[in-house]
N, CA, C and O atoms as CSV, one atom per row, in Angstrom:
chain,resi,resn,atom,element,x,y,z
A,1,UNK,N,N,-21.317,12.056,-3.691
A,1,UNK,CA,C,-19.879,12.212,-3.239
A,1,UNK,C,C,-18.590,11.878,-3.932
A,1,UNK,O,O,-18.398,10.745,-4.375
A,2,UNK,N,N,-17.684,12.862,-4.037
A,2,UNK,CA,C,-16.040,11.966,-4.729
A,2,UNK,C,C,-16.228,11.438,-3.945
A,2,UNK,O,O,-17.042,11.378,-3.023
A,3,UNK,N,N,-14.919,10.703,-4.499
A,3,UNK,CA,C,-13.870,9.673,-3.368
A,3,UNK,C,C,-12.485,10.006,-3.959
A,3,UNK,O,O,-12.606,10.359,-5.132
A,4,UNK,N,N,-11.550,10.009,-3.644
A,4,UNK,CA,C,-10.295,9.844,-3.996
A,4,UNK,C,C,-9.546,9.018,-3.383
A,4,UNK,O,O,-9.229,8.933,-2.196
A,5,UNK,N,N,-9.168,8.134,-4.701
A,5,UNK,CA,C,-8.619,6.995,-4.228
A,5,UNK,C,C,-6.541,6.480,-4.630
A,5,UNK,O,O,-6.069,6.832,-5.711
A,6,UNK,N,N,-5.797,5.819,-3.769
A,6,UNK,CA,C,-4.992,5.795,-4.127
A,6,UNK,C,C,-4.621,4.315,-5.400
A,6,UNK,O,O,-5.052,3.199,-5.110
A,7,UNK,N,N,-4.183,4.428,-6.124
A,7,UNK,CA,C,-3.641,3.314,-7.021
A,7,UNK,C,C,-2.512,3.285,-7.420
A,7,UNK,O,O,-2.089,4.125,-8.214
A,8,UNK,N,N,-1.477,1.880,-6.744
A,8,UNK,CA,C,-0.104,1.642,-6.743
A,8,UNK,C,C,0.031,0.934,-7.897
A,8,UNK,O,O,-1.000,0.769,-8.550
A,9,UNK,N,N,0.840,0.568,-8.225
A,9,UNK,CA,C,2.218,-0.467,-9.394
A,9,UNK,C,C,3.126,-0.435,-8.566
A,9,UNK,O,O,3.769,0.333,-7.851
A,10,UNK,N,N,2.947,-2.049,-9.003
A,10,UNK,CA,C,4.211,-2.852,-8.622
A,10,UNK,C,C,5.088,-3.343,-10.267
A,10,UNK,O,O,4.813,-3.124,-11.447
A,11,UNK,N,N,6.365,-4.180,-9.481
A,11,UNK,CA,C,6.981,-4.765,-10.333
A,11,UNK,C,C,7.031,-5.705,-10.267
A,11,UNK,O,O,8.137,-6.210,-10.072
A,12,UNK,N,N,5.794,-6.582,-10.397
A,12,UNK,CA,C,5.349,-8.110,-10.272
A,12,UNK,C,C,4.653,-8.488,-8.735
A,12,UNK,O,O,3.954,-9.453,-8.424
A,13,UNK,N,N,5.048,-7.537,-8.058
A,13,UNK,CA,C,4.829,-8.259,-6.210
A,13,UNK,C,C,3.346,-7.609,-5.987
A,13,UNK,O,O,3.012,-7.196,-4.877
A,14,UNK,N,N,2.585,-7.554,-6.986
A,14,UNK,CA,C,1.404,-6.945,-6.398
A,14,UNK,C,C,0.645,-7.394,-5.774
A,14,UNK,O,O,0.015,-7.006,-4.790
A,15,UNK,N,N,0.678,-8.583,-6.540
A,15,UNK,CA,C,-0.155,-10.452,-5.304
A,15,UNK,C,C,0.453,-10.441,-3.767
A,15,UNK,O,O,-0.116,-10.746,-2.719
A,16,UNK,N,N,1.454,-10.103,-3.935
A,16,UNK,CA,C,2.353,-10.814,-1.953
A,16,UNK,C,C,1.579,-9.281,-1.579
A,16,UNK,O,O,0.723,-8.886,-0.787
A,17,UNK,N,N,2.328,-8.779,-2.517
A,17,UNK,CA,C,1.790,-6.611,-1.221
A,17,UNK,C,C,0.333,-6.704,-0.686
A,17,UNK,O,O,-0.178,-6.752,0.433
A,18,UNK,N,N,-0.062,-6.708,-1.823
A,18,UNK,CA,C,-1.658,-6.751,-1.781
A,18,UNK,C,C,-2.372,-7.713,-0.496
A,18,UNK,O,O,-3.065,-7.302,0.435
A,19,UNK,N,N,-1.991,-8.963,-0.764
A,19,UNK,CA,C,-2.382,-9.993,0.181
A,19,UNK,C,C,-1.602,-9.523,1.805
A,19,UNK,O,O,-2.224,-9.541,2.867
A,20,UNK,N,N,-0.232,-9.150,1.673
A,20,UNK,CA,C,0.078,-8.332,2.897
A,20,UNK,C,C,-0.719,-7.411,3.469
A,20,UNK,O,O,-1.152,-7.620,4.602
A,21,UNK,N,N,-1.057,-6.176,2.730
A,21,UNK,CA,C,-1.818,-4.961,3.126
A,21,UNK,C,C,-3.329,-5.784,3.247
A,21,UNK,O,O,-4.062,-5.264,4.088
A,22,UNK,N,N,-3.834,-6.817,2.644
A,22,UNK,CA,C,-5.362,-7.251,3.413
A,22,UNK,C,C,-5.494,-7.950,4.780
A,22,UNK,O,O,-6.469,-8.165,5.500
A,23,UNK,N,N,-3.972,-8.278,4.909
A,23,UNK,CA,C,-3.828,-8.921,6.989
A,23,UNK,C,C,-3.476,-7.630,7.294
A,23,UNK,O,O,-4.331,-7.175,8.053
A,24,UNK,N,N,-2.848,-7.044,7.122
A,24,UNK,CA,C,-2.310,-5.811,7.896
A,24,UNK,C,C,-3.166,-4.921,8.024
A,24,UNK,O,O,-3.200,-4.477,9.172
A,25,UNK,N,N,-4.019,-4.378,7.188
A,25,UNK,CA,C,-5.215,-3.460,7.010
A,25,UNK,C,C,-6.524,-4.259,7.133
A,25,UNK,O,O,-7.449,-3.518,6.802
A,26,UNK,N,N,-6.974,-5.517,7.490
A,26,UNK,CA,C,-7.982,-5.587,6.903
A,26,UNK,C,C,-8.751,-5.719,5.992
A,26,UNK,O,O,-8.248,-5.513,4.887
A,27,UNK,N,N,-10.322,-6.123,6.015
A,27,UNK,CA,C,-10.973,-6.082,4.233
A,27,UNK,C,C,-10.940,-6.953,3.581
A,27,UNK,O,O,-10.585,-8.030,4.063
A,28,UNK,N,N,-11.275,-6.856,2.292
A,28,UNK,CA,C,-11.784,-7.616,1.359
A,28,UNK,C,C,-11.061,-7.330,-0.273
A,28,UNK,O,O,-11.393,-6.417,-1.029
A,29,UNK,N,N,-10.140,-8.245,-0.510
A,29,UNK,CA,C,-9.324,-8.151,-1.823
A,29,UNK,C,C,-9.976,-9.065,-2.867
A,29,UNK,O,O,-10.391,-10.220,-2.778
A,30,UNK,N,N,-9.933,-8.074,-4.023
A,30,UNK,CA,C,-10.137,-8.680,-4.919
A,30,UNK,C,C,-8.822,-8.882,-6.268
A,30,UNK,O,O,-8.728,-7.786,-6.819
A,31,UNK,N,N,-8.337,-9.387,-6.589
A,31,UNK,CA,C,-7.452,-10.028,-7.643
A,31,UNK,C,C,-7.658,-10.056,-8.831
A,31,UNK,O,O,-8.584,-10.824,-9.092
A,32,UNK,N,N,-7.128,-9.465,-9.893
A,32,UNK,CA,C,-7.634,-9.872,-11.293
A,32,UNK,C,C,-5.803,-10.499,-12.611
A,32,UNK,O,O,-5.075,-9.572,-12.967
A,33,UNK,N,N,-5.553,-11.452,-12.915
A,33,UNK,CA,C,-4.467,-11.240,-13.576
A,33,UNK,C,C,-4.780,-11.535,-14.886
A,33,UNK,O,O,-5.655,-12.277,-15.333
A,34,UNK,N,N,-3.714,-10.663,-15.608
A,34,UNK,CA,C,-4.239,-10.422,-17.076
A,34,UNK,C,C,-4.839,-11.587,-17.491
A,34,UNK,O,O,-5.954,-11.299,-17.927
A,35,UNK,N,N,-4.663,-12.553,-17.548
A,35,UNK,CA,C,-4.770,-13.979,-17.722
A,35,UNK,C,C,-6.146,-14.162,-17.644
A,35,UNK,O,O,-6.883,-14.598,-18.529
A,36,UNK,N,N,-6.466,-13.767,-16.424
A,36,UNK,CA,C,-8.191,-13.952,-16.133
A,36,UNK,C,C,-8.882,-12.867,-16.814
A,36,UNK,O,O,-10.093,-12.796,-16.605
A,37,UNK,N,N,-8.268,-11.872,-17.710
A,37,UNK,CA,C,-9.405,-10.637,-17.740
A,37,UNK,C,C,-10.180,-10.777,-19.099
A,37,UNK,O,O,-9.996,-11.819,-19.728
A,38,UNK,N,N,-11.017,-9.843,-19.605
A,38,UNK,CA,C,-11.523,-10.528,-20.607
A,38,UNK,C,C,-10.710,-9.757,-22.541
A,38,UNK,O,O,-11.125,-9.677,-23.698
A,39,UNK,N,N,-9.367,-9.366,-21.748
A,39,UNK,CA,C,-8.339,-9.006,-22.454
A,39,UNK,C,C,-7.118,-9.473,-22.753
A,39,UNK,O,O,-6.206,-8.897,-23.345
A,40,UNK,N,N,-7.184,-11.108,-22.075
A,40,UNK,CA,C,-6.143,-11.921,-21.997
A,40,UNK,C,C,-5.268,-12.226,-23.311
A,40,UNK,O,O,-4.048,-12.064,-23.276
A,41,UNK,N,N,-5.935,-12.679,-24.490
A,41,UNK,CA,C,-5.551,-11.854,-25.800
A,41,UNK,C,C,-4.263,-11.528,-25.921
A,41,UNK,O,O,-3.218,-12.094,-26.241
A,42,UNK,N,N,-4.727,-10.115,-25.468
A,42,UNK,CA,C,-3.868,-8.927,-25.817
A,42,UNK,C,C,-3.136,-8.709,-24.991
A,42,UNK,O,O,-2.510,-7.653,-25.080
A,43,UNK,N,N,-2.919,-9.491,-23.970
A,43,UNK,CA,C,-1.413,-9.057,-22.813
A,43,UNK,C,C,-0.428,-9.880,-23.318
A,43,UNK,O,O,-0.400,-10.999,-23.831
A,44,UNK,N,N,0.731,-8.641,-22.909
A,44,UNK,CA,C,1.933,-8.362,-23.629
A,44,UNK,C,C,2.357,-10.195,-23.372
A,44,UNK,O,O,1.500,-11.055,-23.169
A,45,UNK,N,N,3.723,-10.435,-23.441
A,45,UNK,CA,C,4.222,-11.656,-22.986
A,45,UNK,C,C,5.093,-11.302,-21.983
A,45,UNK,O,O,5.790,-10.324,-21.712
A,46,UNK,N,N,4.855,-12.364,-21.516
A,46,UNK,CA,C,5.535,-12.181,-19.355
A,46,UNK,C,C,4.438,-11.413,-18.597
A,46,UNK,O,O,4.587,-11.157,-17.402
A,47,UNK,N,N,3.658,-11.150,-19.079
A,47,UNK,CA,C,2.090,-10.481,-18.410
A,47,UNK,C,C,1.046,-11.340,-17.632
A,47,UNK,O,O,0.418,-10.931,-16.655
A,48,UNK,N,N,0.927,-12.713,-18.246
A,48,UNK,CA,C,-0.390,-13.212,-17.813
A,48,UNK,C,C,-0.232,-13.421,-16.278
A,48,UNK,O,O,-1.060,-13.204,-15.394
A,49,UNK,N,N,0.634,-13.745,-16.213
A,49,UNK,CA,C,0.619,-13.911,-14.420
A,49,UNK,C,C,0.463,-12.588,-13.303
A,49,UNK,O,O,0.143,-12.735,-12.123
A,50,UNK,N,N,0.780,-11.206,-13.999
A,50,UNK,CA,C,0.821,-10.471,-13.611
A,50,UNK,C,C,-0.816,-10.322,-12.889
A,50,UNK,O,O,-1.814,-11.024,-13.049
A,51,UNK,N,N,-0.531,-8.826,-11.861
A,51,UNK,CA,C,-1.896,-8.448,-11.476
A,51,UNK,C,C,-2.245,-7.195,-12.370
A,51,UNK,O,O,-1.584,-6.157,-12.425
A,52,UNK,N,N,-3.454,-7.494,-13.092
A,52,UNK,CA,C,-4.513,-6.204,-13.993
A,52,UNK,C,C,-4.803,-5.636,-13.164
A,52,UNK,O,O,-4.495,-4.444,-13.134
A,53,UNK,N,N,-5.685,-6.350,-11.881
A,53,UNK,CA,C,-6.342,-4.733,-10.871
A,53,UNK,C,C,-6.801,-5.635,-9.778
A,53,UNK,O,O,-7.483,-6.647,-9.620
A,54,UNK,N,N,-6.269,-4.986,-9.268
A,54,UNK,CA,C,-6.277,-5.398,-7.581
A,54,UNK,C,C,-7.330,-4.436,-6.834
A,54,UNK,O,O,-7.422,-3.349,-7.405
A,55,UNK,N,N,-8.284,-4.594,-5.504
A,55,UNK,CA,C,-8.658,-3.858,-5.328
A,55,UNK,C,C,-9.375,-4.383,-3.638
A,55,UNK,O,O,-10.253,-5.165,-3.272
A,56,UNK,N,N,-8.224,-3.255,-2.840
A,56,UNK,CA,C,-8.774,-4.177,-1.811
A,56,UNK,C,C,-9.607,-2.517,-0.441
A,56,UNK,O,O,-9.141,-1.420,-0.133
A,57,UNK,N,N,-10.826,-3.187,-0.080
A,57,UNK,CA,C,-11.807,-2.415,0.425
A,57,UNK,C,C,-11.516,-2.262,1.803
A,57,UNK,O,O,-11.714,-3.371,2.301
A,58,UNK,N,N,-11.087,-1.332,2.827
A,58,UNK,CA,C,-11.162,-1.889,4.123
A,58,UNK,C,C,-11.888,-0.638,4.957
A,58,UNK,O,O,-12.682,0.116,4.395
A,59,UNK,N,N,-11.653,-0.552,5.864
A,59,UNK,CA,C,-12.315,0.251,7.241
A,59,UNK,C,C,-11.629,1.363,7.448
A,59,UNK,O,O,-10.602,1.518,8.108
A,60,UNK,N,N,-12.604,2.557,6.511
A,60,UNK,CA,C,-11.257,3.764,6.009
A,60,UNK,C,C,-10.739,4.309,4.867
A,60,UNK,O,O,-10.315,5.458,4.741
A,61,UNK,N,N,-10.793,3.321,3.917
A,61,UNK,CA,C,-10.406,3.336,2.438
A,61,UNK,C,C,-10.569,2.133,1.482
A,61,UNK,O,O,-11.247,1.120,1.651
A,62,UNK,N,N,-9.869,2.445,0.548
A,62,UNK,CA,C,-9.690,1.373,-0.707
A,62,UNK,C,C,-8.388,2.215,-1.423
A,62,UNK,O,O,-8.167,3.361,-1.813
A,63,UNK,N,N,-7.695,0.960,-1.348
A,63,UNK,CA,C,-6.752,0.490,-2.424
A,63,UNK,C,C,-6.565,-0.131,-3.272
A,63,UNK,O,O,-6.762,-1.345,-3.212
A,64,UNK,N,N,-6.142,0.438,-4.308
A,64,UNK,CA,C,-6.036,-0.730,-5.576
A,64,UNK,C,C,-4.634,-0.182,-6.431
A,64,UNK,O,O,-4.046,0.898,-6.367
A,65,UNK,N,N,-4.456,-1.005,-6.982
A,65,UNK,CA,C,-3.363,-1.043,-7.055
A,65,UNK,C,C,-3.204,-2.254,-8.831
A,65,UNK,O,O,-4.103,-3.063,-9.059
A,66,UNK,N,N,-2.421,-2.167,-9.462
A,66,UNK,CA,C,-1.406,-3.469,-10.550
A,66,UNK,C,C,-0.051,-3.974,-10.680
A,66,UNK,O,O,0.811,-3.932,-9.802
A,67,UNK,N,N,0.086,-4.542,-12.059
A,67,UNK,CA,C,1.755,-4.781,-11.511
A,67,UNK,C,C,1.982,-4.312,-12.985
A,67,UNK,O,O,1.263,-4.738,-13.888
A,68,UNK,N,N,3.022,-3.403,-13.214
A,68,UNK,CA,C,3.765,-2.844,-13.844
A,68,UNK,C,C,3.741,-3.783,-15.340
A,68,UNK,O,O,3.901,-4.973,-15.070
A,69,UNK,N,N,3.614,-3.582,-16.539
A,69,UNK,CA,C,3.763,-4.471,-18.010
A,69,UNK,C,C,5.079,-5.383,-18.097
A,69,UNK,O,O,6.117,-4.724,-18.040
A,70,UNK,N,N,5.241,-6.775,-18.225
A,70,UNK,CA,C,6.650,-6.605,-18.052
A,70,UNK,C,C,6.933,-6.565,-18.817
A,70,UNK,O,O,6.251,-6.423,-19.832
A,71,UNK,N,N,8.760,-6.731,-18.702
A,71,UNK,CA,C,9.365,-5.513,-20.825
A,71,UNK,C,C,9.570,-3.749,-19.823
A,71,UNK,O,O,10.538,-3.136,-19.372
A,72,UNK,N,N,8.439,-3.570,-19.852
A,72,UNK,CA,C,8.950,-2.088,-19.942
A,72,UNK,C,C,9.471,-2.038,-18.530
A,72,UNK,O,O,9.480,-2.894,-17.646
A,73,UNK,N,N,10.034,-0.413,-18.578
A,73,UNK,CA,C,10.998,0.240,-17.570
A,73,UNK,C,C,10.016,0.461,-16.213
A,73,UNK,O,O,9.042,1.195,-16.382
A,74,UNK,N,N,10.159,0.040,-15.261
A,74,UNK,CA,C,9.456,0.585,-13.833
A,74,UNK,C,C,10.141,1.455,-13.358
A,74,UNK,O,O,11.354,1.365,-13.167
A,75,UNK,N,N,9.336,2.549,-13.074
A,75,UNK,CA,C,10.027,3.902,-12.416
A,75,UNK,C,C,10.023,3.860,-10.933
A,75,UNK,O,O,10.049,4.903,-10.281
A,76,UNK,N,N,9.988,2.579,-10.328
A,76,UNK,CA,C,9.642,2.643,-8.667
A,76,UNK,C,C,8.464,3.660,-8.499
A,76,UNK,O,O,8.091,4.426,-9.388
A,77,UNK,N,N,7.816,3.550,-6.989
A,77,UNK,CA,C,7.113,4.365,-6.248
A,77,UNK,C,C,8.143,5.317,-5.562
A,77,UNK,O,O,9.006,5.019,-4.737
A,78,UNK,N,N,7.733,6.991,-6.303
A,78,UNK,CA,C,8.079,7.130,-5.533
A,78,UNK,C,C,7.835,9.342,-5.437
A,78,UNK,O,O,7.922,9.916,-6.523
A,79,UNK,N,N,7.659,9.933,-4.586
A,79,UNK,CA,C,7.346,11.369,-4.434
A,79,UNK,C,C,5.818,11.531,-4.028
A,79,UNK,O,O,5.167,12.564,-4.183
A,80,UNK,N,N,5.269,10.123,-3.383
A,80,UNK,CA,C,4.545,10.212,-2.381
A,80,UNK,C,C,4.562,9.221,-0.982
A,80,UNK,O,O,5.443,8.418,-0.677
A,81,UNK,N,N,3.646,9.451,-0.432
A,81,UNK,CA,C,3.002,8.737,0.907
A,81,UNK,C,C,1.982,8.480,0.750
A,81,UNK,O,O,1.132,9.207,0.235
A,82,UNK,N,N,1.753,6.764,1.393
A,82,UNK,CA,C,0.791,7.033,2.016
A,82,UNK,C,C,0.225,6.582,4.065
A,82,UNK,O,O,0.474,5.792,4.976
A,83,UNK,N,N,-0.782,7.984,3.661
A,83,UNK,CA,C,-0.345,8.070,5.256
A,83,UNK,C,C,-2.161,7.643,5.887
A,83,UNK,O,O,-3.278,7.919,5.447
A,84,UNK,N,N,-1.617,6.782,7.222
A,84,UNK,CA,C,-2.922,6.708,8.179
A,84,UNK,C,C,-2.899,7.077,8.946
A,84,UNK,O,O,-1.821,7.525,9.337
A,85,UNK,N,N,-4.015,7.176,9.729
A,85,UNK,CA,C,-4.084,8.530,11.261
A,85,UNK,C,C,-4.969,7.416,11.909
A,85,UNK,O,O,-6.145,7.212,11.606
A,86,UNK,N,N,-4.156,6.635,12.961
A,86,UNK,CA,C,-5.033,6.160,14.040
A,86,UNK,C,C,-5.334,7.463,15.631
A,86,UNK,O,O,-4.707,8.482,15.920
A,87,UNK,N,N,-6.242,6.964,16.155
A,87,UNK,CA,C,-6.915,7.247,17.371
A,87,UNK,C,C,-5.634,7.752,18.652
A,87,UNK,O,O,-5.279,8.767,19.252
A,88,UNK,N,N,-5.198,5.925,18.530
A,88,UNK,CA,C,-4.161,6.389,19.662
A,88,UNK,C,C,-2.831,5.617,19.342
A,88,UNK,O,O,-2.807,4.553,18.722
A,89,UNK,N,N,-1.504,6.403,19.934
A,89,UNK,CA,C,-0.269,6.004,19.680
A,89,UNK,C,C,-0.017,4.833,19.521
A,89,UNK,O,O,0.820,4.549,18.663
A,90,UNK,N,N,-0.653,3.779,20.288
A,90,UNK,CA,C,-0.576,2.735,20.744
A,90,UNK,C,C,-0.776,1.912,19.894
A,90,UNK,O,O,-0.197,0.833,19.773
A,91,UNK,N,N,-2.006,2.560,18.921
A,91,UNK,CA,C,-2.528,1.680,17.745
A,91,UNK,C,C,-1.393,2.231,15.956
A,91,UNK,O,O,-1.361,1.765,14.816
A,92,UNK,N,N,-0.867,3.074,16.461
A,92,UNK,CA,C,-0.276,3.606,15.459
A,92,UNK,C,C,1.327,2.658,15.255
A,92,UNK,O,O,1.891,2.040,14.353
A,93,UNK,N,N,1.577,3.005,16.667
A,93,UNK,CA,C,2.810,2.213,16.792
A,93,UNK,C,C,2.984,0.194,16.161
A,93,UNK,O,O,3.803,-0.410,15.469
A,94,UNK,N,N,2.051,-0.085,16.702
A,94,UNK,CA,C,1.753,-1.300,15.970
A,94,UNK,C,C,1.680,-1.724,14.326
A,94,UNK,O,O,2.200,-2.676,13.744
A,95,UNK,N,N,1.009,-0.866,13.929
A,95,UNK,CA,C,0.650,-0.744,12.629
A,95,UNK,C,C,2.402,-0.015,11.922
A,95,UNK,O,O,2.923,-0.120,10.812
A,96,UNK,N,N,2.750,0.537,12.921
A,96,UNK,CA,C,4.203,0.744,11.947
A,96,UNK,C,C,5.018,-0.684,11.948
A,96,UNK,O,O,5.730,-1.267,11.130
A,97,UNK,N,N,4.627,-0.907,13.067
A,97,UNK,CA,C,5.746,-1.819,13.296
A,97,UNK,C,C,5.843,-2.778,12.072
A,97,UNK,O,O,6.834,-2.855,11.347
A,98,UNK,N,N,4.081,-3.889,11.848
A,98,UNK,CA,C,3.929,-4.326,11.311
A,98,UNK,C,C,4.167,-3.629,9.498
A,98,UNK,O,O,4.076,-4.342,8.499
A,99,UNK,N,N,4.289,-3.027,9.488
A,99,UNK,CA,C,4.299,-2.453,8.377
A,99,UNK,C,C,5.846,-2.365,7.677
A,99,UNK,O,O,6.014,-2.351,6.458
A,100,UNK,N,N,6.942,-2.310,8.673
A,100,UNK,CA,C,7.778,-2.045,8.350
A,100,UNK,C,C,9.038,-3.222,8.281
A,100,UNK,O,O,10.169,-3.162,7.797
A,101,UNK,N,N,8.081,-4.640,9.209
A,101,UNK,CA,C,8.920,-5.901,8.744
A,101,UNK,C,C,9.602,-6.462,7.411
A,101,UNK,O,O,9.054,-7.180,6.574
A,102,UNK,N,N,10.581,-6.103,7.396
A,102,UNK,CA,C,11.407,-5.923,5.943
A,102,UNK,C,C,11.236,-5.195,5.049
A,102,UNK,O,O,11.362,-5.479,3.858
A,103,UNK,N,N,10.963,-4.282,5.456
A,103,UNK,CA,C,11.088,-3.253,5.221
A,103,UNK,C,C,12.294,-1.865,5.422
A,103,UNK,O,O,13.055,-2.082,6.365
A,104,UNK,N,N,12.467,-0.972,4.934
A,104,UNK,CA,C,13.285,0.721,5.652
A,104,UNK,C,C,12.438,1.675,6.514
A,104,UNK,O,O,11.343,2.167,6.242
A,105,UNK,N,N,13.292,1.843,7.757
A,105,UNK,CA,C,12.155,2.938,8.720
A,105,UNK,C,C,12.925,4.334,7.711
A,105,UNK,O,O,14.075,4.369,7.274
A,106,UNK,N,N,12.040,5.178,7.592
A,106,UNK,CA,C,13.125,6.821,7.283
A,106,UNK,C,C,12.773,7.428,8.261
A,106,UNK,O,O,13.429,8.460,8.117
A,107,UNK,N,N,12.100,7.581,9.350
A,107,UNK,CA,C,11.682,8.600,10.536
A,107,UNK,C,C,11.182,7.334,11.121
A,107,UNK,O,O,10.208,6.685,10.739
A,108,UNK,N,N,12.109,7.036,12.255
A,108,UNK,CA,C,11.546,6.283,13.667
A,108,UNK,C,C,10.066,7.101,14.161
A,108,UNK,O,O,9.741,8.287,14.211
A,109,UNK,N,N,9.589,6.206,14.389
A,109,UNK,CA,C,8.250,6.502,15.372
A,109,UNK,C,C,8.446,7.066,16.660
A,109,UNK,O,O,8.984,6.417,17.557
A,110,UNK,N,N,7.996,8.371,16.829
A,110,UNK,CA,C,8.023,9.621,17.835
A,110,UNK,C,C,7.215,10.263,17.859
A,110,UNK,O,O,6.389,10.049,16.972
A,111,UNK,N,N,6.926,11.350,18.765
A,111,UNK,CA,C,6.542,12.073,19.292
A,111,UNK,C,C,6.494,13.209,18.816
A,111,UNK,O,O,7.387,13.918,19.279
A,112,UNK,N,N,5.550,13.944,17.756
A,112,UNK,CA,C,5.894,15.156,17.555
A,112,UNK,C,C,4.714,16.187,17.864
A,112,UNK,O,O,3.947,15.806,18.749
A,113,UNK,N,N,4.412,17.538,17.236
A,113,UNK,CA,C,3.929,18.439,17.990
A,113,UNK,C,C,2.322,18.698,17.447
A,113,UNK,O,O,1.451,19.552,17.618
A,114,UNK,N,N,2.466,17.557,16.767
A,114,UNK,CA,C,0.742,17.124,15.940
A,114,UNK,C,C,0.366,16.133,16.232
A,114,UNK,O,O,-0.835,16.050,15.972
A,115,UNK,N,N,0.924,14.898,16.844
A,115,UNK,CA,C,1.006,13.558,17.311
A,115,UNK,C,C,1.759,12.773,18.257
A,115,UNK,O,O,2.932,12.422,18.136
A,116,UNK,N,N,1.069,12.560,19.095
A,116,UNK,CA,C,1.499,11.525,20.262
A,116,UNK,C,C,2.922,10.280,19.592
A,116,UNK,O,O,3.750,9.701,20.295
A,117,UNK,N,N,2.784,10.202,18.159
A,117,UNK,CA,C,3.122,8.906,17.401
A,117,UNK,C,C,3.142,9.584,15.933
A,117,UNK,O,O,2.132,10.052,15.407
A,118,UNK,N,N,4.674,9.574,15.225
A,118,UNK,CA,C,4.262,9.574,14.178
A,118,UNK,C,C,5.952,9.181,13.616
A,118,UNK,O,O,7.073,9.132,14.124
A,119,UNK,N,N,5.306,8.943,12.215
A,119,UNK,CA,C,7.050,7.812,11.597
A,119,UNK,C,C,6.693,7.309,10.430
A,119,UNK,O,O,5.593,6.940,10.018
A,120,UNK,N,N,7.589,7.330,10.013
A,120,UNK,CA,C,7.923,6.828,8.537
A,120,UNK,C,C,8.746,5.718,7.408
A,120,UNK,O,O,9.960,5.547,7.527
A,121,UNK,N,N,8.076,5.114,6.494
A,121,UNK,CA,C,9.187,3.958,5.907
A,121,UNK,C,C,8.597,3.569,5.489
A,121,UNK,O,O,7.378,3.680,5.625
A,122,UNK,N,N,9.311,2.780,4.621
A,122,UNK,CA,C,8.999,2.236,2.983
A,122,UNK,C,C,9.117,0.290,3.551
A,122,UNK,O,O,9.987,-0.472,3.973
A,123,UNK,N,N,7.720,0.245,3.227
A,123,UNK,CA,C,7.900,-1.882,2.952
A,123,UNK,C,C,8.469,-2.625,2.384
A,123,UNK,O,O,9.268,-2.302,1.504
A,124,UNK,N,N,8.244,-3.729,2.693
A,124,UNK,CA,C,9.176,-4.357,1.601
A,124,UNK,C,C,8.840,-4.528,-0.020
A,124,UNK,O,O,9.509,-5.035,-0.921
A,125,UNK,N,N,7.698,-3.978,-0.021
A,125,UNK,CA,C,7.484,-3.898,-1.522
A,125,UNK,C,C,7.705,-2.368,-2.247
A,125,UNK,O,O,7.619,-2.084,-3.442
A,126,UNK,N,N,7.932,-1.733,-1.409
A,126,UNK,CA,C,8.541,-0.191,-2.124
A,126,UNK,C,C,7.484,0.650,-1.783
A,126,UNK,O,O,7.649,1.686,-2.426
A,127,UNK,N,N,6.562,0.722,-1.151
A,127,UNK,CA,C,5.184,1.533,-1.201
A,127,UNK,C,C,5.854,2.384,0.274
A,127,UNK,O,O,6.109,1.741,1.292
A,128,UNK,N,N,6.009,3.444,0.210
A,128,UNK,CA,C,5.933,4.980,1.458
A,128,UNK,C,C,4.628,5.324,2.145
A,128,UNK,O,O,3.523,5.686,1.743
A,129,UNK,N,N,5.120,5.097,3.233
A,129,UNK,CA,C,4.406,5.353,4.102
A,129,UNK,C,C,4.430,6.117,5.244
A,129,UNK,O,O,5.571,6.276,5.678
A,130,UNK,N,N,3.287,6.802,6.070
A,130,UNK,CA,C,3.483,7.719,7.039
A,130,UNK,C,C,2.502,7.230,7.734
A,130,UNK,O,O,1.399,6.896,7.302
A,131,UNK,N,N,3.147,7.149,9.558
A,131,UNK,CA,C,2.006,6.758,10.230
A,131,UNK,C,C,1.916,7.445,11.377
A,131,UNK,O,O,2.925,7.448,12.082
A,132,UNK,N,N,0.819,8.122,11.806
A,132,UNK,CA,C,0.146,9.082,12.717
A,132,UNK,C,C,-1.030,8.389,13.852
A,132,UNK,O,O,-2.125,7.956,13.492
A,133,UNK,N,N,-0.610,8.396,15.055
A,133,UNK,CA,C,-1.337,8.064,15.780
A,133,UNK,C,C,-1.426,9.074,17.216
A,133,UNK,O,O,-0.401,9.320,17.851
A,134,UNK,N,N,-2.626,9.556,17.585
A,134,UNK,CA,C,-3.173,10.288,19.137
A,134,UNK,C,C,-2.845,11.527,18.434
A,134,UNK,O,O,-1.905,12.298,18.632
A,135,UNK,N,N,-3.660,11.572,17.693
A,135,UNK,CA,C,-3.061,13.258,17.648
A,135,UNK,C,C,-3.643,14.769,18.194
A,135,UNK,O,O,-4.824,14.907,18.510
A,136,UNK,N,N,-2.727,15.793,18.255
A,136,UNK,CA,C,-3.289,16.626,19.099
A,136,UNK,C,C,-4.363,17.274,18.780
A,136,UNK,O,O,-4.673,17.415,17.597
A,137,UNK,N,N,-5.157,17.807,19.857
A,137,UNK,CA,C,-6.339,18.760,19.140
A,137,UNK,C,C,-5.774,20.128,18.364
A,137,UNK,O,O,-4.673,20.216,17.821
A,138,UNK,N,N,-6.599,20.975,18.426
A,138,UNK,CA,C,-6.031,21.273,17.997
A,138,UNK,C,C,-6.884,23.180,17.847
A,138,UNK,O,O,-6.308,24.066,17.215
């Protein structure tokens, strides 16, 4: 079986973001800094405490991430959104509200022709999200 998983890059906030996603989505988180890796001696200056690899396994998926290398231009997150789908509008609204704390709502949660609830936001770590709930029958 093939899997398609998301891998995000942060600019020094990976540990905080992934801990937030662990609390929000549930699951089990594993983090490794550059200093903890077998390649610690080859880490660029300023990157030792940055996350080399993070993996959050949760019901419904896997989210992986790391920090961008210190001193390298970081382009931010753009051109995609992570999408969550919940069986009910209430579950979707709860998740939307949690992810939106400290972030920016780009499309308020509302009813659409495909779902009882749909909204878009960029969380406080710069990750874009689309949250769906109570999907319409096709």
